[in-house]
C-alpha positions, 0 to 999 in steps of 0.5 A: 500499500505505501507503493500505491501511495507513493505512486499516486502522489508523483503521478496523480494516478490510480487504478480502480482496485487501488483506490479500492484497496486504500478506501479498505485498509484503515493501516494506511489512513494517517499515510494517506491524509498526510500525502494528501496534504502535501500534494495540497501544499505543492499544487495550491499553498497554504491559502485556505479560500472562503467562500461566503454561502448564501442559501436563499430558497429552501423550496425545491421542485424535486423529490430525492430521497435523502434531502431535507428539502424534498418536495414531499417533506411537509414539515419543513417551514418554506422560505425565499429571499428576494433579490434585495436581501440577496444582494444585501447579503452579498454585500456583507459577505464583502466586508467580513473579507470574502471573495467569492459568494456560493448562491445556493437553492433548492430548485425553485421555478420562483427565481425566473430567469430574469430575476437570476440575471438581475441578482448576479448582475447587481452582485457582480458589481461588489467585484465579487466572484459568483458560485451558483448551486441551483441545480439541472437548468437548460444550456441557454439558462446557463449561458445566460447566467454566465453572461450575467457574471456567474463564474462557478458552477457547483453540481453534485453527481451524487453518485456516478452509479446510475442505477443507484442515482435514479432509485434516490432521485425519482423523476429525475434523469442521470444522463441529464445530469451528466449533460448539464455538467457538459454544458458548463464545461463547454460555456466556461464556468468552473465546473463543480460536483461531488457526491454523499459518502455512505448512501444506502447501497453504495459500495467502495466499488462506486466510490472509486468509480466516483473519483475516477469520475471526477478525474476523467472530467476534471473537475475544477471544484469537488465537494464531498461530505458523508450522507446523514440521514434526515428524520423527515426524508424516506431514508430516515432509517438508513444508516449515516455515512462515516467520517472516516470514510468520506475523509479518505474519499477527499484524500484520494481525490486531492491525490489524483487532482493535486489543483483543484479546490476541494471544501472542508464541508460542513456535513464533515463537522456535523459527524466530528466537532474538528472535522474542518480543521481536519479535512483542512489537514487532509487535502481541503484548501476551502471552507464554505462558512454560511452568510445567511442571517436570522431563522434562514439558517436553520430552516435550510436543514438538508441534513440533521446536526448542521453546524452553526445555525445560532450563530451570526456571520460575523462571528462564523467569519472570526470562528473560522480564520482563527481555525485556519490561523491555528494550524499555520495556514492563512485566508486568501486574499483573492478569488482563488480560481484554480491554477492549473499547474503541471509537476514541471511547474513546481 
């Protein structure tokens, strides 16, 4: 296994069977995390990029079995933020020092193309980079968002096992998901994707295939976190994912995509109080603190145990800054677009 790790660290290539072996092997876990941290330091440096997360609607037309925002969840109080408030939250994020905002919502038909264009154009005047995470759209809509100022788009594949994907996402089509990612890439976005680790029916072989998918599409951003079952969904009785396995998937992803942006996700910290710090020391280089205000932080309840729901955006910014400094890293003072490097450039 040490030879496998050395090969991965030096070539950024792995065969599927070797990925499965790394996921299985507890004895080499610490060495895996250390190797991922070295690759992170060599390719993306010691800066941590902060993205201010604005969760502007928890209404969703989709009915995914694992998600607390699913259409048929009648126990959730729905909300929508109006354009002026979304722009104001972006303005406040800028005053906290964020260089990027992430506009995230369920797939909410309320926000027309014209409305989203207005929001993007207004935020762009603040000098911020913009990431959108609002689900499946037409190519024409993606193009319009891009022209209005969107720089990045996050659309998780969730799993590359087509049968499992369509089982967990009723009414959705795996091939259309792939089409969306291809459209985004062709339109010049920085493209983010990702998965949940520990989904019911997910195997280690499936996880290995997911990692190879990230490599195949050369994803610019990869968001990885453990599956956490929500009591208000059909998967309420399913066992949740494990922090350690999610961390391994993240570390192997760093080895294979050395210059991509990889967040230390909040779901990691829902399972381990030091989750984001550990992730930052195991290959991650991005954190996405929540800059949504008030009750909306709690109402955007994808899964139980969501962290920091009673904090203010200012406190979150101060807190994460302290955690980053405590591990000898610094907060980046630029938007953190992917800087692709070859081994010869190091």
